Structures are given as structure tokens and as C-alpha cells.
C-alpha positions as CSV (number, residue, x, y, z in Angstrom):
1,M,227.1,6.4,11.0
2,K,230.4,5.5,11.5
3,S,230.8,6.4,15.2
4,A,227.5,5.6,16.1
5,V,228.2,1.9,17.6
6,A,231.3,3.3,19.6
7,L,228.9,6.4,20.6
8,S,229.9,7.6,24.2
9,R,227.0,9.2,26.1
10,A,229.3,11.0,28.1
11,H,229.9,13.5,25.0
12,T,226.4,12.9,23.7
13,P,223.4,15.3,24.6
14,R,220.9,13.3,26.9
15,L,218.0,12.3,24.9
16,P,215.3,14.1,24.9
17,T,211.9,12.4,26.8
18,R,208.6,12.7,24.5
19,N,207.2,16.3,24.2
20,A,208.9,18.0,27.5
21,D,212.2,18.6,25.6
22,V,211.0,19.1,22.1
23,S,210.7,22.5,21.0
24,P,207.2,24.3,20.7
25,L,207.2,24.5,17.3
26,H,207.8,20.6,16.8
27,R,205.4,19.2,19.6
28,V,202.5,17.0,19.0
29,D,200.1,15.1,20.9
30,E,201.5,12.0,20.5
31,A,199.3,10.0,22.9
32,A,196.6,11.0,20.4
33,H,198.6,10.7,17.1
34,L,200.9,7.9,17.0
35,G,200.8,4.2,17.6
36,Q,198.2,1.7,16.8
37,Y,195.8,3.8,15.3
38,I,196.2,3.2,11.7
39,P,192.5,4.4,10.3
40,L,190.5,1.6,7.6
41,H,191.1,3.6,5.0
42,Y,195.2,3.9,5.1
43,H,195.3,-0.1,5.2
44,G,194.3,0.1,1.2
45,Q,197.5,1.5,0.8
46,L,199.2,-1.2,2.7
47,L,197.5,-4.1,0.9
48,A,198.8,-2.6,-2.3
49,D,202.4,-2.6,-1.3
50,D,203.8,-5.5,-3.2
51,R,207.0,-5.2,-2.2
52,R,205.5,-5.1,1.3
53,M,203.0,-7.7,0.6
54,S,205.4,-10.0,-1.2
55,A,208.6,-10.0,1.4
56,F,206.1,-10.9,4.3
57,E,204.5,-13.6,2.6
58,E,207.4,-15.3,1.5
59,A,208.9,-15.0,4.7
60,I,205.7,-16.3,6.5
61,D,205.9,-19.2,4.1
62,K,209.1,-20.0,5.0
63,L,209.7,-19.2,8.5
64,V,206.6,-20.8,10.2
65,P,206.7,-24.2,11.1
66,E,203.6,-26.4,10.2
67,G,201.2,-26.7,13.4
68,A,202.8,-23.3,14.9
69,H,200.7,-20.8,17.1
70,V,201.4,-17.6,15.7
71,V,200.4,-14.2,17.1
72,E,200.1,-11.1,14.7
73,L,200.3,-7.8,16.8
74,G,198.8,-4.8,15.4
75,A,197.0,-6.8,12.6
76,G,194.9,-4.0,10.6
77,T,193.0,-6.1,8.2
78,G,194.6,-9.4,9.2
79,V,196.2,-10.4,5.7
80,L,199.6,-11.3,7.6
81,S,197.6,-13.6,9.9
82,F,196.0,-14.8,6.5
83,F,199.5,-15.8,5.5
84,A,200.2,-17.7,8.4
85,A,196.9,-19.3,8.5
86,K,198.3,-21.4,5.7
87,R,200.7,-23.7,7.7
88,A,199.6,-22.8,11.1
89,R,197.6,-24.3,13.3
90,K,196.5,-21.6,15.2
91,V,196.7,-17.8,14.7
92,T,195.7,-15.0,17.1
93,C,195.1,-11.8,15.3
94,V,195.4,-9.2,17.8
95,E,193.8,-5.3,16.6
96,R,193.0,-2.5,19.0
97,L,190.5,-0.2,16.8
98,P,187.0,-1.8,16.9
99,N,186.1,-0.9,13.5
100,V,189.2,-2.5,12.3
101,A,189.2,-5.5,13.9
102,A,185.6,-6.1,12.9
103,A,186.8,-5.8,9.1
104,A,189.4,-8.5,9.9
105,R,186.9,-10.7,11.1
106,R,184.7,-10.0,8.0
107,L,187.5,-10.5,5.7
108,L,189.3,-13.5,7.1
109,S,186.0,-15.1,7.2
110,A,185.6,-14.0,3.6
111,N,188.7,-15.8,2.7
112,G,188.3,-19.1,4.5
113,V,190.4,-18.9,7.5
114,A,188.3,-18.3,10.2
115,H,188.8,-21.8,11.7
116,V,192.1,-21.1,12.3
117,V,192.3,-17.3,13.1
118,S,190.9,-16.1,15.8
119,V,190.8,-11.9,16.0
120,V,191.3,-10.3,19.4
121,E,190.1,-6.8,20.0
122,A,193.2,-5.9,22.4
123,N,195.8,-3.1,23.1
124,A,199.4,-5.1,21.9
125,D,201.0,-3.1,24.7
126,N,199.8,-5.4,26.9
127,F,198.5,-8.4,25.2
128,L,199.6,-11.9,26.2
129,P,198.1,-15.4,24.5
130,D,196.7,-18.2,26.6
131,E,199.7,-20.7,25.2
132,P,203.1,-20.1,24.1
133,V,204.1,-18.8,20.8
134,D,205.9,-20.3,18.1
135,V,205.9,-17.4,15.7
136,L,205.5,-13.7,16.2
137,I,204.4,-11.2,13.5
138,C,204.1,-7.5,14.2
139,E,204.2,-4.5,11.2
140,L,204.0,-1.4,13.2
141,L,206.5,-0.1,11.2
142,H,207.3,3.6,10.0
143,A,210.5,5.4,8.2
144,G,213.4,5.5,11.1
145,L,211.3,3.6,13.3
146,L,209.4,6.4,14.5
147,R,205.5,7.0,14.8
148,E,204.6,3.2,15.2
149,K,205.2,1.1,18.3
150,Q,207.3,-1.7,16.7
151,A,210.2,-1.7,19.1
152,E,208.3,-1.1,22.1
153,V,205.3,-3.6,21.5
154,I,208.2,-6.4,20.3
155,A,210.4,-5.7,23.5
156,G,207.0,-6.1,25.8
157,F,205.7,-9.0,24.3
158,K,209.2,-11.0,24.2
159,E,209.6,-9.8,28.1
160,R,206.2,-10.8,29.2
161,H,206.1,-14.2,27.1
162,L,209.2,-15.3,28.9
163,A,208.2,-14.5,32.4
164,H,204.7,-16.0,31.8
165,F,205.6,-19.3,29.7
166,G,209.5,-19.8,30.9
167,V,210.4,-19.9,27.2
168,P,211.5,-17.1,24.8
169,V,209.7,-16.5,21.1
170,K,211.4,-18.8,18.8
171,Q,210.8,-16.7,15.7
172,I,209.8,-13.1,15.0
173,I,209.2,-11.7,11.7
174,P,210.2,-9.3,10.7
175,E,213.4,-10.4,12.0
176,A,215.5,-6.6,11.9
177,T,215.4,-3.2,10.7
178,I,218.4,-1.4,9.4
179,L,218.2,2.5,9.7
180,A,220.9,5.0,7.6
181,A,221.0,8.5,7.1
182,Q,222.6,10.1,4.2
183,P,223.3,13.9,3.1
184,V,221.4,15.6,0.1
185,F,220.4,18.8,-1.1
186,Q,216.9,19.3,-1.8
187,P,215.1,22.2,-3.2
188,Y,212.1,23.2,-1.0
189,D,211.1,26.0,-3.2
190,F,207.1,25.2,-4.4
191,H,206.6,27.6,-7.1
192,G,208.1,30.2,-5.2
193,Y,207.1,29.4,-1.8
194,H,209.7,28.5,0.5
195,A,209.0,25.6,2.5
196,P,211.4,23.2,4.5
197,V,209.3,20.3,5.5
198,A,209.8,16.8,5.7
199,R,209.1,14.9,2.6
200,F,208.7,11.2,1.4
201,T,209.2,9.5,-1.9
202,E,209.4,5.8,-3.0
203,A,212.7,3.8,-2.0
204,G,214.8,3.7,-4.9
205,M,213.1,6.2,-6.6
206,I,215.0,9.5,-6.5
207,P,213.6,12.9,-7.5
208,C,215.4,14.5,-10.2
209,D,215.7,17.6,-8.0
210,T,217.4,15.8,-5.0
211,I,221.1,15.5,-5.4
212,E,222.9,12.8,-3.3
213,M,225.7,14.7,-1.6
214,G,227.5,11.4,-0.1
215,P,226.6,7.5,0.9
216,P,224.4,6.4,3.1
217,E,225.7,5.6,6.7
218,V,224.2,2.6,9.0
219,Y,223.4,4.3,12.7
220,V,221.2,1.4,14.1
221,V,220.6,-2.4,13.2
222,A,217.4,-3.2,15.3
223,D,217.9,-7.3,15.8
224,Y,214.3,-8.3,17.1
225,R,215.5,-11.5,18.5
226,N,218.0,-9.4,20.7
227,D,217.9,-6.3,22.9
228,I,215.9,-4.0,20.7
229,P,216.7,-0.1,20.9
230,R,214.1,1.7,22.5
231,S,216.2,5.4,22.2
232,I,218.4,6.2,19.5
233,S,221.3,8.9,20.3
234,V,223.9,9.4,17.4
235,D,226.7,11.6,17.3
236,G,228.5,10.5,14.1
237,W,229.6,11.9,10.3
238,V,228.9,11.5,6.7
239,D,231.4,11.9,4.1
240,A,230.7,14.4,1.3
241,D,232.0,13.0,-1.9
242,K,231.1,16.2,-4.2
243,D,231.1,20.5,-3.7
244,G,227.6,21.8,-2.9
245,V,225.4,22.8,0.1
246,V,224.0,19.9,2.6
247,N,220.4,20.9,3.5
248,A,218.5,17.8,4.6
249,L,218.9,13.9,5.8
250,R,217.7,11.1,3.6
251,F,216.5,8.4,6.5
252,I,216.5,5.0,4.9
253,T,214.6,2.1,6.5
254,K,215.2,-1.5,5.2
255,N,213.2,-4.3,7.1
256,V,214.8,-7.7,7.0
257,V,211.8,-9.5,6.8
258,G,212.9,-12.9,6.8
259,I,216.7,-14.3,6.3
260,F,217.1,-17.8,4.5
261,P,220.5,-18.7,5.7
262,S,220.3,-22.2,2.8
263,E,219.3,-19.6,0.0
264,G,222.1,-17.3,1.2
265,R,219.9,-14.1,0.9
266,S,216.6,-12.5,2.9
267,A,212.9,-10.9,2.0
268,D,213.6,-7.2,2.4
269,W,211.0,-4.5,2.5
270,H,212.5,-0.7,2.0
271,M,210.0,1.6,3.5
272,Q,209.6,5.2,1.9
273,Y,212.5,7.5,2.1
274,M,212.2,10.3,4.5
275,M,214.0,13.9,3.9
276,L,213.9,15.9,6.8
277,P,215.6,19.4,6.5
278,L,218.6,20.6,8.7
279,P,217.8,23.6,10.5
280,N,221.3,25.2,9.2
281,P,222.5,24.1,5.7
282,V,226.0,23.4,5.6
283,H,228.5,24.2,2.5
284,V,230.9,21.1,1.5
285,K,233.7,20.3,-0.3
286,A,234.6,16.7,-1.9
287,G,236.2,14.9,0.8
288,D,234.9,17.0,3.7
289,R,233.3,15.2,6.7
290,V,229.8,16.5,8.0
291,R,229.4,15.8,11.9
292,V,225.9,14.8,11.9
293,R,224.0,14.6,15.5
294,F,220.2,13.7,16.4
295,Q,218.0,11.5,18.9
296,Y,215.0,10.5,19.4
297,D,212.7,8.0,21.0
298,T,211.7,4.9,18.9
299,G,207.9,5.4,18.3
300,G,208.2,8.8,18.8
301,S,207.4,11.5,16.7
302,I,208.7,12.7,13.5
303,E,209.1,16.4,15.0
304,S,211.0,15.2,17.9
305,L,213.7,13.8,15.8
306,M,213.5,16.8,13.4
307,S,213.4,19.0,16.8
308,S,217.4,17.7,17.5
309,L,219.0,17.9,13.9
310,F,222.3,19.2,13.6
311,A,225.1,19.2,11.1
312,E,228.3,21.1,10.8
313,T,231.4,20.7,8.3
314,M,234.3,19.1,9.8
315,R,237.8,19.9,7.7
């Protein structure tokens, strides 16, 4: 979003607190439904996502030093700890859900790395290891940095680590997340039933009924080594490059899992596109600018973002 970086909060609506400022239609019990609560049966999809697995395997192989101490927060089945164990001296694998932690212990042992990896059943929100960490791995990611507590967990861990050990974490995987929004026209008629609801599609695969009404615009670059945004407030614009109707925004999430300067490239993982309907579709002509406004807390609900969406044509 072109104006997001220079956004003036004096001219921007106050960011809603979780639930309190969200309309009743979009309200959810965030304590029960958000955060470190991915059930075991869902992890099969994560393990089968080759783009995700390949990006993390390469980044961990190239960025974890021999003999390092690695901590993985929100570890799930422990596969990223397994990758790290090939190079690390010690891996601390932190998982909150008891049954998922038990599965991680069993799987890591079956894969021959139990002598390197220790599974700790704990809350990543307040976990602190017994010695300084060389590499932090945290994959609590969702489209738009919503629902999962990636930003919150990493920021909290960095603060606790620096306060307790007096040194910062040297390496964080992934290294950054880039967020963009794109105007689209998305039909919401299903066998005669009109239902404008959130939709997800595989990154890079454009459904035949979706019309891209303009290019995507970046609105946040979250560099996990530096200050991490805990709330996002955007009042900017996207450009229309054809005549038609903009009735939704496509949210694009690119995770820069590892950066390899000597190779001039990075290992990236594009998450599913998230398309959210606008409350009021806007008619545009090629060359129009569409003012877009939205706000949400990182780790907040999709519903809180939907509740804040606003768009209007600027001519």
C-alpha cells in the first residue's frame, strides 16, 4: 500500500482492541480459537505442503551453525526441530498442546534425533530456555499474520532473552514476512446462493472466476530481527488497471524463510491467498485509485479485519 509506511495516525481511526471494537457480527472468542491451538490432525496438511517444507529445510540447513543451540516455538510434530538436529548441538522443541507434544516426542525418537531434541510442553508466550539461543525457529503463521501469534511470540521471546541473558538472539527463522493487498472482483454466488464470505486459494493459482482489478501493494514488511508490528493500521490506495467492480481484497502473504546473501536469493514460502469481501463494492475505471482502509492486531481474528474493511473510489 503506497501510503502505509508514511501513515499518519492523527488521520487514522483508532485501532480496535480485540473483540471490544469489533462488530457483533464479526466477533469471536479469540482466547478459545486463536494462537497455539493447532490440533494434531491439521499437522498432516503442514507436513504435506512441499513449498513450506522445502523452504524451511533449506533455510535451517544453511543458517543453523554447527553445534548451535536451537529453540523452536510452537513446534507441532517437531519436523523443523528434526531439520535443525542435523546440525545443532541441542534443540529445544516447545509445544503447548499435550497430545501434540507427545506425538512430537514419539516421532522425533522414531526419526533418530531424540538424543539432540528435547520436547518441552510449555506456553511459547512465556518460555525461556536454560541457556542462550543461537537460532530461534517459530512457524506460528497464518495469512496476513492473523490468528496465529507469530509476531507476539517472537517479540516476547526476544525481549525475555535479552533481559535474562544480556545478548540478542543471533538468528531467527523465518527472517521476515511481507504482506500485500490487491483489488479483485470475486463472484460470491454459489448455485444461486449469494454468500460474500472469506475465501482461500493456493498461492499462484488464480481461480477462473476471479478478476484481478489491479496490482498488489505491499502494506507491511515484518523483519523479525527488528521491531515487529503488533498492530496494523492502513489508510492508503491501490490502483485499478481495468474497468469493472472491486468487491474484495486479496491478502498476499510471503514469508522470507531464509536469506542467502552469497547466492543473491532467499528461500520463500507463499501462504494461501485470502480474499475478503468488501462491505460495499466500488465501481472503477482503468486508472482510478481506490482508497483502502483497514486495521487489525497481528494474531487477531479474520473477523476483526473484515469488520474494519473500507474502500472508495478516488477520481
